N, CA, C and O of each residue as an XYZ file, in Angstrom:
388
protein
N      46.520     70.225    188.446
C      47.056     71.446    188.624
C      48.370     71.450    187.798
O      49.189     70.539    187.920
N      48.549     72.480    186.966
C      49.833     72.545    186.131
C      50.911     73.078    187.048
O      50.721     74.118    187.679
N      52.036     72.395    187.137
C      53.244     72.774    187.874
C      54.252     73.451    187.027
O      54.454     73.164    185.848
N      54.889     74.394    187.718
C      55.936     75.054    186.891
C      57.194     74.108    186.780
O      57.561     73.372    187.696
N      57.778     74.206    185.621
C      58.994     73.346    185.224
C      58.618     71.984    185.217
O      59.475     71.191    185.608
N      57.563     71.557    184.872
C      57.113     70.117    184.663
C      56.781     69.897    183.223
O      55.642     70.002    182.769
N      57.969     69.548    182.449
C      57.970     69.536    181.032
C      58.918     68.436    180.640
O      60.051     68.425    181.122
N      58.518     67.505    179.788
C      59.452     66.364    179.308
C      60.658     66.845    178.629
O      61.734     66.262    178.765
N      60.501     67.977    177.843
C      61.729     68.555    177.098
C      62.570     69.186    178.142
O      63.780     68.968    178.102
N      62.110     69.890    179.010
C      63.063     70.422    180.081
C      63.765     69.289    180.755
O      64.970     69.403    180.978
N      63.139     68.233    181.091
C      63.843     67.222    181.764
C      64.765     66.469    180.887
O      65.757     65.978    181.425
N      64.594     66.310    179.654
C      65.521     65.789    178.621
C      66.696     66.737    178.459
O      67.807     66.234    178.292
N      66.574     67.963    178.489
C      67.614     68.884    178.329
C      68.510     68.842    179.626
O      69.738     68.852    179.536
N      67.907     68.800    180.736
C      68.737     68.636    181.994
C      69.426     67.302    182.073
O      70.530     67.182    182.604
N      68.752     66.287    181.533
C      69.310     64.899    181.453
C      70.471     64.771    180.559
O      71.283     63.851    180.667
N      70.550     65.790    179.591
C      71.623     65.684    178.651
C      72.775     66.669    179.116
O      73.955     66.364    178.942
N      72.396     67.851    179.708
C      73.352     68.820    180.105
C      74.165     68.298    181.419
O      75.350     68.568    181.615
N      73.411     67.563    182.232
C      74.029     67.182    183.472
C      75.243     66.235    183.172
O      76.340     66.538    183.639
N      75.101     65.111    182.420
C      76.259     64.265    182.120
C      77.221     64.990    181.270
O      78.378     64.581    181.369
N      77.016     65.979    180.451
C      78.049     66.640    179.653
C      78.867     67.348    180.637
O      80.084     67.187    180.553
N      78.362     68.166    181.631
C      79.067     69.054    182.489
C      79.902     68.094    183.397
O      81.072     68.354    183.676
N      79.254     66.966    183.851
C      80.033     65.957    184.673
C      81.179     65.446    183.863
O      82.292     65.387    184.387
N      81.003     65.091    182.683
C      81.959     64.493    181.864
C      83.183     65.488    181.711
O      84.344     65.087    181.789
N      82.871     66.712    181.504
C      83.982     67.768    181.455
C      84.704     67.952    182.680
O      85.905     68.222    182.700
N      83.916     67.795    183.812
C      84.634     67.993    185.155
C      85.544     66.730    185.407
O      86.684     66.862    185.853
N      85.016     65.540    185.116
C      85.827     64.382    185.200
C      87.112     64.459    184.304
O      88.155     64.045    184.810
N      87.138     64.893    183.167
C      88.146     65.104    182.138
C      89.243     65.983    182.769
O      90.431     65.663    182.760
N      88.781     67.070    183.297
C      89.763     68.013    183.891
C      90.353     67.516    185.085
O      91.470     67.949    185.369
N      89.756     66.603    185.916
C      90.300     66.175    187.125
C      91.176     65.001    186.816
O      92.071     64.704    187.607
N      90.970     64.278    185.666
C      91.765     63.121    185.332
C      93.060     63.636    184.630
O      94.166     63.201    184.949
N      92.898     64.491    183.754
C      93.987     65.087    182.940
C      94.007     66.533    182.998
O      93.522     67.246    182.120
N      94.634     66.996    184.154
C      94.466     68.573    184.325
C      95.394     69.311    183.586
O      95.214     70.527    183.507
N      96.498     68.722    182.946
C      97.509     69.565    182.318
C      97.459     69.308    180.795
O      98.406     69.696    180.110
N      96.345     68.637    180.191
C      96.522     68.412    178.916
C      95.236     69.130    178.224
O      94.266     69.521    178.874
N      95.352     69.233    176.984
C      94.269     69.932    176.149
C      93.048     69.002    175.896
O      93.199     67.789    176.042
N      91.930     69.481    175.550
C      90.842     68.609    175.401
C      91.040     67.596    174.319
O      90.585     66.468    174.505
N      91.644     67.864    173.254
C      91.749     66.872    172.050
C      92.760     65.786    172.528
O      92.620     64.629    172.130
N      93.769     66.123    173.368
C      94.760     64.985    173.774
C      94.010     64.094    174.846
O      94.217     62.886    174.962
N      93.140     64.796    175.597
C      92.434     63.984    176.526
C      91.437     63.054    175.912
O      91.345     61.890    176.302
N      90.696     63.538    174.971
C      89.730     62.540    174.309
C      90.457     61.413    173.571
O      89.986     60.277    173.525
N      91.683     61.770    172.961
C      92.316     60.719    172.116
C      92.799     59.695    173.137
O      92.625     58.497    172.914
N      93.480     60.177    174.404
C      93.874     59.150    175.315
C      92.663     58.280    175.924
O      92.806     57.070    176.097
N      91.585     58.879    176.211
C      90.444     58.152    176.466
C      89.886     57.119    175.561
O      89.415     56.087    176.038
N      89.910     57.331    174.305
C      89.633     56.488    173.278
C      90.635     55.384    173.153
O      90.237     54.246    172.906
N      91.967     55.652    173.312
C      93.010     54.663    172.960
C      92.944     53.713    174.263
O      93.269     52.542    174.070
N      92.584     54.061    175.482
C      92.650     53.282    176.622
C      91.317     52.711    176.930
O      91.163     51.990    177.916
N      90.328     53.012    176.105
C      88.853     52.606    176.109
C      88.345     53.027    177.589
O      87.690     52.223    178.251
N      88.652     54.247    178.060
C      88.153     54.650    179.258
C      86.838     55.395    179.074
O      86.145     55.687    180.049
N      86.485     55.711    177.799
C      85.363     56.628    177.533
C      84.099     56.147    178.055
O      83.356     56.889    178.698
N      83.775     54.719    177.761
C      82.534     54.252    178.330
C      82.395     54.313    179.837
O      81.333     54.579    180.400
N      83.604     54.033    180.492
C      83.589     54.131    181.956
C      83.181     55.602    182.436
O      82.294     55.773    183.273
N      83.846     56.583    181.884
C      83.717     57.924    182.176
C      82.211     58.425    181.898
O      81.617     59.210    182.637
N      81.718     57.894    180.801
C      80.326     58.332    180.413
C      79.375     57.674    181.373
O      78.375     58.296    181.732
N      79.610     56.487    181.805
C      78.794     55.925    182.912
C      78.756     56.588    184.174
O      77.710     56.716    184.810
N      79.881     57.020    184.563
C      80.109     57.787    185.790
C      79.359     59.173    185.636
O      78.726     59.678    186.563
N      79.481     59.718    184.432
C      79.033     61.034    184.199
C      77.468     61.045    184.465
O      76.941     62.076    184.882
N      76.755     59.944    184.234
C      75.337     59.815    184.186
C      74.767     60.003    185.682
O      73.587     60.258    185.921
N      75.769     59.843    186.649
C      75.337     59.974    188.004
C      74.474     61.179    188.464
O      73.502     61.033    189.204
N      74.849     62.272    188.026
C      73.956     63.452    188.299
C      72.521     63.429    187.797
O      71.668     64.164    188.294
N      72.242     62.524    186.743
C      70.918     62.355    186.411
C      70.085     61.655    187.555
O      68.876     61.859    187.668
N      70.712     60.910    188.306
C      70.025     60.230    189.376
C      69.521     61.227    190.457
O      68.449     61.063    191.041
N      70.414     62.336    190.701
C      69.959     63.325    191.660
C      68.857     64.218    191.012
O      67.949     64.661    191.714
N      68.931     64.495    189.635
C      67.860     65.152    189.142
C      66.630     64.486    188.979
O      65.573     65.115    189.021
N      66.681     63.036    188.761
C      65.446     62.332    188.664
C      64.769     62.238    189.964
O      63.553     62.432    189.993
N      65.452     61.943    191.119
C      64.821     61.927    192.378
C      64.278     63.345    192.884
O      63.257     63.417    193.568
N      65.018     64.466    192.509
C      64.503     65.741    192.688
C      63.179     65.969    192.137
O      62.280     66.527    192.766
N      63.064     65.490    190.849
C      61.851     65.722    190.081
C      60.759     64.846    190.765
O      59.659     65.349    190.994
N      61.016     63.592    191.088
C      60.024     62.666    191.657
C      59.612     63.343    193.057
O      58.424     63.354    193.380
N      60.496     63.849    193.802
C      60.175     64.279    195.195
C      59.282     65.557    195.071
O      58.399     65.743    195.909
N      59.463     66.341    194.167
C      58.772     67.626    193.844
C      57.577     67.399    193.063
O      56.917     68.384    192.733
N      57.174     66.146    192.693
C      55.993     65.734    191.865
C      55.989     66.446    190.471
O      54.974     66.882    189.928
N      57.232     66.505    189.974
C      57.190     66.978    188.600
C      57.587     65.683    187.596
O      58.717     65.547    187.128
N      56.593     64.854    187.371
C      56.847     63.664    186.823
C      57.124     63.638    185.314
O      57.762     62.708    184.821
N      56.655     64.640    184.588
C      57.019     64.728    183.204
C      58.376     65.119    183.085
O      59.022     64.610    182.169
N      59.000     66.039    183.946
C      60.486     66.336    183.889
C      61.258     65.011    184.291
O      62.258     64.650    183.671
N      60.752     64.328    185.332
C      61.478     63.120    185.660
C      61.519     61.989    184.430
O      62.446     61.186    184.330
N      60.487     62.031    183.589
C      60.480     61.162    182.561
C      61.359     61.632    181.421
O      61.850     60.772    180.691
N      61.612     62.950    181.191
C      62.625     63.433    180.304
C      64.003     63.030    180.722
O      64.794     62.603    179.881
N      64.355     63.156    182.098
C      65.712     62.702    182.513
C      65.870     61.281    182.364
O      66.917     60.828    181.902
N      64.907     60.531    182.719
C      64.885     59.081    182.448
C      65.172     58.683    181.096
O      65.990     57.794    180.857
N      64.544     59.292    180.207
C      64.723     59.044    178.727
C      66.232     59.460    178.226
O      66.858     58.758    177.432
N      66.672     60.511    178.702
C      68.022     60.923    178.411
C      69.135     60.039    178.899
O      70.179     59.868    178.268
N      68.811     59.399    180.239
C      69.594     58.454    180.679
C      69.708     57.125    180.032
O      70.767     56.501    179.974
N      68.517     56.695    179.522
C      68.483     55.498    178.692
C      69.153     55.642    177.465
O      69.838     54.722    177.018
N      69.003     56.846    176.810
C      69.732     57.015    175.549
C      71.281     56.986    175.934
O      72.058     56.321    175.249
N      71.667     57.626    176.906
C      73.017     57.560    177.239
C      73.560     56.099    177.618
O      74.734     55.775    177.437
N      72.703     55.351    178.099
C      73.140     53.983    178.324
C      73.224     53.095    177.010
O      74.050     52.204    176.809
N      72.268     53.486    176.202
C      72.404     52.789    174.872
C      73.645     53.171    174.177
O      74.300     52.294    173.614
N      74.068     54.526    174.165
C      75.353     54.900    173.572
C      76.637     54.241    174.173
O      77.576     53.839    173.485
N      76.571     54.179    175.502
C      77.751     53.331    176.225
C      77.731     51.956    175.728
O      78.801     51.452    175.389
N      76.532     51.220    175.634
C      76.484     49.865    175.292
C      77.072     49.668    173.944
O      77.851     48.748    173.695
N      76.649     50.625    173.008
C      77.081     50.515    171.570
C      78.669     50.817    171.593
O      79.410     50.168    170.854
N      79.129     51.720    172.372
C      80.628     51.860    172.221
C      81.307     50.643    172.914
O      82.408     50.296    172.488
N      80.773     50.009    173.883
C      81.452     48.807    174.444
C      81.352     47.687    173.436
O      82.340     46.971    173.267
N      80.229     47.470    172.743
C      80.125     46.487    171.799
C      81.105     46.630    170.543
O      81.537     45.655    169.928
N      81.364     47.784    170.276
C      82.137     48.045    169.134
C      83.654     47.702    169.180
O      84.346     47.688    168.162
N      84.108     47.438    170.371
C      85.492     47.049    170.655
C      85.535     45.605    171.119
O      86.611     45.083    171.409
């Protein structure tokens, strides 16, 4: 039986947008009175970007379990793939310094 919203591409899109929105929320909570460019520069100078990116991936856990619980396994696969890509990006950033 074909389920609604059971698509790998949809899961990947949610897996990318969730951490992006969480990243922006974290930035505004850490640096509420600075502009976005100053915030990003401060994060790269103090090497806080990999840590914030790792924390921003937490919403993917909720989306993953939601898709598993509702038996939308293709969407869960997309979220998992996006999370793995994000983990590889964080690993590369950590190795570059």
